[in-house]
C-alpha positions in Angstrom: 38.5 84.5 35.1 39.4 88.2 35.6 35.8 89.6 35.5 35.6 92.2 38.3 32.3 94.1 39.1 32.9 97.7 39.9 30.6 99.8 37.8 28.6 96.7 37.0 28.2 95.7 40.7 24.5 95.0 41.5 23.3 95.1 38.0 20.9 92.2 37.6 20.8 91.6 41.3 18.8 94.7 42.6 16.9 97.7 41.2 19.6 100.3 41.0 17.2 102.7 39.3 15.6 103.2 42.7 17.4 106.0 44.5 16.7 104.3 47.9 18.4 101.1 46.8 21.3 103.0 45.3 21.7 105.0 48.6 21.5 101.8 50.7 24.5 100.5 48.7 26.5 103.7 49.4 25.2 105.9 46.6 25.8 109.6 46.8 28.1 109.2 49.8 31.1 110.3 47.7 29.2 113.3 46.4 28.3 114.3 50.0 31.9 113.8 51.1 33.3 115.8 48.2 31.1 118.7 48.8 31.5 118.8 52.6 35.1 117.8 53.2 37.0 118.2 49.9 38.1 121.0 47.7 37.3 120.7 44.0 41.0 120.4 43.3 41.1 117.3 45.6 38.7 115.6 43.1 40.9 116.6 40.2 43.9 115.3 42.0 42.2 112.0 42.7 41.3 111.6 39.0 44.9 112.4 38.0 46.6 110.1 40.6 44.3 107.2 39.7 45.6 107.1 36.1 42.0 107.1 34.8 41.9 107.6 31.0 38.9 108.5 28.9 36.8 105.5 28.2 35.0 106.9 25.2 37.7 106.0 22.6 40.6 108.5 22.7 42.0 107.2 26.1 43.3 110.7 27.1 44.2 111.0 30.8 41.2 112.5 32.6 42.9 114.5 35.2 45.3 116.1 32.6 42.3 116.9 30.4 40.7 118.8 33.3 43.9 120.6 34.1 43.8 122.4 30.7 40.9 124.6 31.8 42.1 128.2 32.3 41.9 129.3 35.9 41.0 132.9 35.2 37.6 132.2 33.6 35.0 131.2 36.3 32.3 130.0 34.0 33.0 126.5 32.8 30.9 123.5 31.8 31.0 119.7 32.1 29.4 117.7 29.4 28.8 114.0 29.7 28.9 112.3 26.3 26.2 109.6 26.1 25.9 109.6 22.4 27.3 106.0 22.2 27.1 105.0 18.5 30.4 103.2 17.8 29.5 99.9 16.1 29.8 97.1 18.6 29.6 99.3 21.7 26.8 99.0 24.2 28.3 99.7 27.6 27.1 103.3 28.2 23.6 102.3 27.1 23.7 99.6 29.8 24.9 102.0 32.5 22.3 104.6 31.7 19.5 102.1 31.9 20.7 99.9 34.7 22.5 102.2 37.1 21.5 105.8 36.3 22.3 107.2 39.7 25.9 106.0 39.4 26.2 107.9 36.1 24.5 110.9 37.7 26.8 110.9 40.8 29.8 110.7 38.5 28.6 113.7 36.5 28.0 115.7 39.6 31.5 114.8 41.0 33.1 115.7 37.7 31.3 119.0 37.6 32.5 119.8 41.2 36.0 118.6 40.3 36.4 121.2 37.5 34.6 123.9 39.4 31.5 124.0 37.2 28.0 125.0 38.3 26.2 123.7 35.2 26.6 120.2 33.8 25.1 118.7 30.7 24.5 115.1 29.5 24.0 114.5 25.8 22.0 111.3 25.3 21.7 109.5 22.0 18.3 109.9 20.5 17.7 106.2 20.1 18.2 105.6 23.8 14.5 106.5 24.6 14.2 104.0 27.5 17.5 105.1 29.0 16.5 108.7 28.7 13.3 108.1 30.5 15.0 106.2 33.3 17.7 108.8 33.6 15.1 111.6 33.8 13.4 109.8 36.7 16.8 109.5 38.4 17.5 113.2 37.9 14.1 114.1 39.4 14.7 111.9 42.4 18.2 113.3 43.0 16.9 116.8 42.7 14.2 116.1 45.3 16.9 114.6 47.6 18.9 117.9 47.3 21.8 116.7 45.1 21.0 119.0 42.3 20.0 122.7 42.3 20.7 125.7 44.5 22.7 125.2 47.7 23.4 121.5 47.2 23.2 119.6 50.6 23.4 123.0 52.3 27.0 123.6 51.3 26.3 126.8 49.4 27.4 125.1 46.1 25.0 125.5 43.2 24.9 122.9 40.5 22.4 122.7 37.7 22.0 119.8 35.2 20.6 119.9 31.7 19.6 116.6 29.9 19.7 116.9 26.1 18.6 114.2 23.6 20.4 113.9 20.3 18.8 113.1 17.0 20.7 110.0 15.9 23.9 111.2 14.3 27.2 109.3 14.8 29.2 112.4 14.2 27.7 114.0 17.4 29.8 111.5 19.4 32.8 113.6 18.4 33.1 116.1 21.2 33.0 119.3 19.1 30.2 118.0 16.9 28.4 117.2 20.1 28.9 120.8 21.4 27.6 122.3 18.2 24.5 120.1 18.4 24.0 121.0 22.0 24.0 124.7 21.0 21.3 124.0 18.4 23.7 124.0 15.4 24.4 121.4 12.8 26.3 118.5 14.3 29.6 119.2 12.6 33.1 119.0 14.2 34.9 122.2 14.7 38.4 123.2 13.6 40.8 122.8 16.5 42.5 124.7 18.1 40.8 126.2 20.0 40.1 123.1 22.0 37.0 122.8 24.1 39.0 123.3 27.3 39.6 126.9 26.1 36.5 127.6 24.0 33.8 124.9 24.2 30.1 125.1 24.9 28.9 128.7 24.3 32.5 129.7 23.9 33.3 128.9 27.5 35.9 126.4 28.9 34.4 123.0 28.7 35.3 119.4 29.6 33.6 116.6 27.6 33.9 113.2 29.3 32.3 109.8 28.5 29.7 108.1 30.7 32.0 105.3 31.8 34.8 107.7 32.6 32.7 109.9 34.9 31.0 106.8 36.5 34.5 105.6 37.6 35.0 108.7 39.7 32.6 107.3 42.3 34.6 104.1 43.2 37.9 106.0 42.8 36.9 108.4 45.5 35.4 105.6 47.6 38.5 103.4 47.4 41.2 105.9 46.8 43.1 106.6 43.6 45.9 104.1 44.6 43.3 101.3 44.5 42.5 102.1 40.9 46.1 102.7 39.7 47.2 99.4 41.3 45.2 97.6 38.6 46.1 97.3 35.0 49.4 98.0 33.3 51.9 100.8 33.7 50.1 103.2 31.4 46.7 101.6 31.1 45.3 101.8 34.7 42.2 100.4 36.2 39.1 98.5 34.9 37.2 98.7 31.7 33.8 97.5 30.5 34.3 95.5 27.3 31.4 95.0 25.0 32.1 91.5 23.5 30.0 90.4 20.5 30.3 88.4 17.3 31.0 84.7 17.0 31.1 84.0 20.8 28.6 81.9 22.8 27.9 84.5 25.6 28.1 88.0 24.1 27.7 90.9 26.6 29.4 93.5 28.7 32.2 92.3 30.9 34.2 94.4 33.3 37.8 93.4 33.5 41.2 94.9 34.5 43.0 96.5 31.6 45.9 94.2 30.5 43.7 91.1 30.5 45.0 88.8 27.7 42.9 88.9 24.5 42.5 85.1 24.7 40.8 85.4 28.1 38.3 87.9 26.9 37.1 85.4 24.3 36.9 82.7 27.0 35.0 85.0 29.3 32.3 85.3 26.6 32.0 81.6 26.3 34.5 81.0 23.6 33.9 80.2 20.0 31.2 78.0 18.8 32.1 74.3 18.5 34.0 73.4 15.3 35.0 77.0 14.5 38.4 78.7 14.5 39.3 82.3 15.1 39.8 84.4 12.0 40.1 87.9 13.4 39.1 90.3 16.2 38.1 93.9 15.9 39.2 95.1 19.4 38.1 98.7 19.5 34.9 99.2 17.7 34.1 99.9 14.1 36.9 102.4 13.8 39.6 99.9 14.6 41.7 97.6 12.5 41.6 93.8 13.1 44.1 91.8 15.1 44.6 88.1 14.5 45.2 84.7 16.1 48.9 85.6 16.7 47.7 88.4 19.0 45.7 86.1 21.3 48.3 86.4 24.1 48.6 90.2 23.8 47.4 92.2 26.8 44.2 94.2 26.1 45.4 97.7 26.8 45.9 100.9 25.0 49.6 100.5 24.3 49.6 96.8 23.3 46.8 97.2 20.8 48.5 100.2 19.3 51.7 98.2 18.9 49.6 95.5 17.2 48.4 98.0 14.7 44.9 98.6 16.1 43.5 100.4 19.1 41.4 99.8 22.2 39.0 102.6 21.3 35.6 102.4 23.1 36.1 98.8 24.2 33.9 97.1 21.6 35.4 93.6 21.0 34.1 91.9 17.9 35.1 88.3 17.4 35.0 86.9 13.9 35.4 83.2 13.1 36.3 81.3 9.9 32.8 81.6 8.5 33.1 85.4 8.2 32.6 87.0 4.8 35.2 89.8 5.1 34.1 91.4 1.8 30.6 91.8 3.1 31.9 92.9 6.5 34.2 95.5 5.0 31.3 96.8 2.8 29.0 97.1 5.8 31.6 99.0 7.9 32.6 101.4 5.1 28.9 102.0 4.2 28.2 102.9 7.8 30.9 105.5 8.0 30.2 106.9 4.6 26.6 107.4 5.6 27.5 109.1 8.9 30.0 111.5 7.4 28.9 115.1 7.9 30.4 116.0 4.6 32.7 118.9 5.7 36.0 117.2 4.6 36.6 116.1 1.0 38.7 112.9 1.8 36.0 111.6 4.2 33.0 112.7 2.1 34.3 111.5 -1.3 36.6 108.7 -0.2 33.9 107.1 1.9 31.4 107.2 -0.9 33.7 105.8 -3.6 35.0 103.0 -1.3 31.4 102.1 -0.6 30.6 102.0 -4.3 33.6 99.9 -5.2 33.0 97.4 -2.3 29.4 97.1 -3.4 30.6 95.8 -6.7 32.7 93.2 -4.9 29.8 92.1 -2.8 27.8 91.5 -6.0 30.7 89.6 -7.6 31.4 92.3 -10.1 34.7 93.6 -8.8 37.5 94.5 -11.3 41.2 94.0 -11.1 41.6 97.7 -11.2 39.2 98.0 -8.3 41.4 95.7 -6.2 44.5 97.7 -7.1 42.6 100.9 -6.2 41.5 99.5 -2.8 45.1 98.6 -2.0 46.3 102.0 -3.1 43.7 104.1 -1.4 43.5 102.3 1.9 45.7 104.5 4.0 45.4 107.7 2.1 42.2 109.1 3.6 43.5 109.0 7.2 44.9 112.1 8.8 43.3 114.6 6.4 40.1 115.4 8.2 38.8 117.7 10.9 37.8 114.7 13.1 38.4 111.0 13.5 35.4 109.8 11.4 37.4 110.1 8.2 40.2 108.2 9.9 37.7 105.5 10.8 36.7 104.5 7.2 39.9 102.6 6.3 41.4 100.6 9.3 39.1 97.6 9.1 39.1 97.4 5.3 42.9 97.8 5.1 43.5 95.1 7.7 41.2 92.5 6.2 42.2 93.3 2.6 45.8 92.5 3.6 44.9 89.4 5.6 42.2 87.8 3.4 43.1 88.9 -0.2 41.7 85.7 -1.6 38.1 86.6 -0.5 38.3 89.9 -2.5 40.0 88.2 -5.5 37.2 85.6 -5.6 34.7 88.4 -6.2 36.4 89.7 -9.3 34.3 89.6 -12.4 35.6 87.0 -14.8 33.3 87.4 -17.7 33.3 90.6 -19.7 30.0 92.5 -19.9 
């Protein structure tokens, strides 16, 4: 099996929340090396050469994202996005609770890499235990001299602010997060300008996911070539996959990108006896389903896009032949309709009405005209909104409506009322 422990190394084996244990295992060595022997641009170059792409959902090349920062403005911020809320995703939550110093070292390396003197981490409000664990890690790291004025005697100042969200999915979108961090409503901004030009407090800002920043530590320890040698031509390195649904051993599994879809199911213990695979949602609640004919496809950004879906945040939901896809589609649409900030009409109105119509199907009161409308509308909300939430409402619905039309047709009301 292709399970490889990089970020997950030591989890469940030792107490990585203890700074002494983390340092015994090589923790903070890369931060010390970067601050004492490397230029900030060396860290940026390592991120770029490694081929590391954002692990939060968009998959944008990390080094390239950093390179967009304008050189003439010295004040810049790094923001770590720990507002993990995508249905089916629980990897950042695990890293925050189980190996907080790895997350912290990655943030500090990222901040140094972009030449920032103030980093932020935005933690989902529901992650109370993770927040408390991380705050203890920050206090221990500060006492050890890794945060604050004159870090490790190098003359480099680096402050860190920890901010808890209040439970809004929309704040996982980077500009909605920045608004929330500034004390405003968590609503996405019109782009351009992009955060790299005008982000937090109007200053150049980089927003990176927890998993993305954590990978900086092993990349510097082993070299960017080590990371880029794994995976596929355009999807480099390792990825933590949150596997759930109708499998016998759900959980987080770290694997090389490009691992066949079939093997991911096998890693998680396979299907339950007597069951057959119906569908897989491979990239979180925002993604369309793939199907049994895709079992031998590689799990990477390009292959999943070619199959009509996406890798997204790495949430891998397995659905077997007992799945009620009408109920599943309703649940998914209801979630996104509820989490809409309401700025954009297609998202606000489209989500609400799709939820209303699907609720009728769940109750067995669907109409033939409803079914026609679902086929017609699925695909017309996408691409018309300020952020990707509006684009997330339809993919799952559209894919299962096309694949399992009989389940929807069976919920059409046959008796006039």
